[in-house]
N, C-alpha and C positions, 0 to 999 in steps of 0.2 A: 532702757529696755528696747531690744531690737525686735520689731514685728516680723511675722513670718515671711512677708514679701521681701523685706530687706535682707533677711537671713538667706533667702534663695539668691538674691543678687550678690551678696557677699560670698556665698559658696561658689557661685559661677565664676567669680573673679579670684577665687583661691584664698579668701581671707578667713573662711570658717572651714574647719577640718584641716587647716595647715599644720604640718608637723612643727613649724617654727613657733606658732603661737599657742596651740591648743593641746600639745602633747600632755596627756594626763599624768604621766609619771615624771615630768620634768622637775628637776631639783633646782629650786631658786636659791640664790645666795642668801645666807643669813643676814638680815638687815643690820645686825650689830657690826658685822664685818665691813659694812659699807659706810659707816659713820665717817671714816677718814676720807671717803670720796666726796663728801659734801663740799669741801673747799675747792676741789678740782672742778666740780660742776659749776660752782659759783664763778670760778675763774673763767670757765668756758663761756658762760653767759656774759660776763663782763667784757671778754674779748670780742664777742659778737656785737654787743651794744656799742663798743668803741671802734667798730669797723676793722678790728684786727682779725680778719677772717682766716689767714694762714694759721695763727695761733689757736683760734677756735676749732679749726679743722683738726689740728694735731691733738688737742685735748679731748675732743669728742671721740675721735678714732680710738684713743687710748682707753677712755672710759668704757666704750662699747666692746673693746677687746676683752676687758675684764668682766663685763656684765652686759650681755646682749639683750637683757629684758627691761631696759629703762626706756619707757615710751617717750618721756620728755627729752631725753638725750638724743634719741633717734630723730625726734621732731626738730630739735635745735640743729642737729647736724644737717638735716635736709635744708633748713634755711641758710646755713653757712655755705653749703655747697652751691646753692642757687646764687648766692652773692658772688661766689667765685666763678660763676658761669659754667659750672659742672652740672648742668641741669639733669642729664640722664642719671647721674649718681644721686642727685637730690631726690629725684622721683623714687629711686630704689629705696632710699632711706625713709621717705614718707610712707612707702608701702610696707616697710618693716614695722613702722610704728602702728600702721593700720591693722596689720596682722595681730599685733599684741593687744590692740584696743579697737576691734572692728565696729563698735557702736559709736565711735567718735566722729561726728559729722565734720568737724573742722579738718580732720586728717584727710577725709575723702575729698574735701574741697581743695586742700593743698595739693593732693595728687592731680586733681583736675586742672588747677591753675598752672602747675609746673608742666604738665603734659601739653597743655595748650601752647605754652611758651616754646616747648621743644617740638612743636608741630606733630605731636603724637595724638591726633585728633580722636581716634577710636577710644584710647585710654581716657582722654579728657571727657568725652561724652559719657562713657560708662560711669565714671566716678562722679561726675556732676549729677547724674540721675540718682545716685545713692543719697544725695542731699535734698531731694525734692520735697519730701514731707516735712523735714525739720526747718529748712531754710529755703522756702520756695522762690523768694525774690532773687536771692543770690544764685540759686541753681539755674533759674531761667536766664539770668544774665550770662552765666557761664556758657550755657547751651547756645544762646544767641551769638556769643563770640566764637564758639566752635563752628557754627554754621556760616558765620561771616568769613572766617578763615578759609572754609571750604568753598566760599563764593556761592553758596546756596542762599541767596538773599531773601527768598520767600520764607524759608524756614527760620532764618535769622530774625526776620521781622515778626514772625509768628511767636517765637520765644520771647522777644523783646516786649511784644504786646501783652503776653501772659505775665511778665514781670511788672508791667505797668498796671495791670489789674490788681496785683497784690499791693503795690505801693505806688499810687499815682504821683506824677510830677516830680519824680526823682531825677537828678542830673545824670545819673548813670544811664538811664534809659534814653535820655535825650542825646547823649554822646553816641550811643550805639546806633540810634536812628540816624544821626548825622553821618556816621561812618558808612551806613548802608547807602544813604543818598549820595555821598561822595564817591563811593565805589561805582555807583550807577552813572557817574559822569556829570553830576549836577552840583558843582562846588558852590554856586550861588545860593541854592536852596539849603544846602548843608550848612553854610555860614549863617543863614537866618535861623536855623534850628539851634545852632551853637550860641548865637547871640541871645536868643530867647532864654536858653538855659542860664547863661551868664547873668542876664537881667533878673531872673528868678532868684539866683543865689545872692545877688546884691541886695535884692529886696529883703531876703531873710538874714542879711548881714553875715552870711557864711562865706568861708574861704572858697574860691573857685576850685572845682574838682580837679584832681590830677589829670593832665593831658588835655583839659578843656582848651587852654590857650595854645597848646601844641597843635591840636586839630584845627583851631581857628587859623593859625599860621599856615598850615598846610593848604587849607581852602583858599586863603588869600594869595598864596604863591600861584595856585592854579588859576586865579582870576587876574594875575599880573599886577597885583597890588603889593609890590615888594616891600615898600616902606612900612606899611601896616603889618605885613607878615613878620618883618624884623621885630617890630614892637611886641607882637604876640609871642614870638619865640623867646624874646628877652623876658617877658612877664612870666612865662612858664619856668624859665631858668631861675628867676628871682624867687618864685614860690616853691619850686621843687628842684633845688640845685644839684641833686645827685642823679637825676634822670638823664641818660645820655642822649636820647633821641632829639630833643630840641636843639642841643648843641650841634649835633650832626647836621641837621637840616639847615641851621643858620650858617655853619661853616661852608656848606655847599653853596648857599646863597651868596655869601661873601666872596667865595672863589669865582663864581660866575660874574661878579661885579668887579673882579680884580682888586678886592680889598684884602690883600694878603696879610697885612699887619693885624687887622681885626680878627681874621681867621686864626692866626697863630696865637693871639691873646686868648681866644676862646678855647683853643686846645688846652692851654695851660690852666685856664680857669676850671675846666672840667677835671683835669688831673688833680687839682687842688681840692675840689669839692668831693671827689670820690676816687681816691688813689687805690684802685683795685684792678685785678687782672681783667675783669669785664670792661672796665673803663678803657684800659690800654687797648684792648681788642676792638672796642668801638671806635677809638681814634684811628687805629690801623685801617679799619674798614672804610671810614670816611675819606682818609687820605688816598686809599686805593681808588675810590670813586672819582676823586678830583684829579687823579693822575700822578700823585706824588708817590711813586713806587718805593723810593729809598726811605722816605718818612714812614710809609706803611710797614716796611720791614723792621725799622727801628722799634716802632711801638708794638708790633707783633712779638718781637724778641723780649721786650719788657714784660708783656703779658705772660709769656712762657716762663721767664725767670721768676716772676712774682708768684706764680702758681706752684712752683717747685717746693 
């Protein structure tokens, strides 16, 4: 049930009263006619789960061409396009799903997350606010990240503190607090915050949070503790092998140390872990940073060809 306040928010964003979702005389396809589509939907999901994103892209596009009222397929297509680094299109698909199901909090959160990634901060903020009542911790976390991206550290800290009040001692709040401190130019204090979070997770016998070791590595680089930074980046890669950022930072670190063989090995390790257009683009970006323009062109071309 959507309360009146949320209805007004949704209406302001175009989700209630939309001709796409709420047209009273819309003729929906007969469910019996769609039984044959079940296999195609299953194939699309399997392609996504197997990281065959171009195939999932093709299948979801075809399914929606035939029936544009399938919320789950719009949602799946949004995830697929995000994996293909087509974030603006992913946002559009998540918004289509939200038009069809405006009370679904997870869809508003998806739009907020993708918008944050695309640096569309107004969209991210508005959609995060749609989720405040149902999932206050996650909403305040998203809003903290929005303000952090805008470099408004006071508001980022305020939102993070509100999340902390909902669920105290969560690693996610510690990570954001450390990022705020780090951006403020105090890597030593940021590292202490991250180490406390790591110790708490170890005490609970839980897996380190995504990016915890990446942020530790970043702080350690800024402190000139390169060997420890390398170990932290390696740990992040071991735990979360498909995330590009720790590879990129470690490649730059190796390049600065003239360890070209290790840098090259790391590039191919990333390609093997996540052979996607987004990965190839990430490799192109880091090669550009370290001055390998020819290598950057090669991987950018691979990204372009893989996305076609």
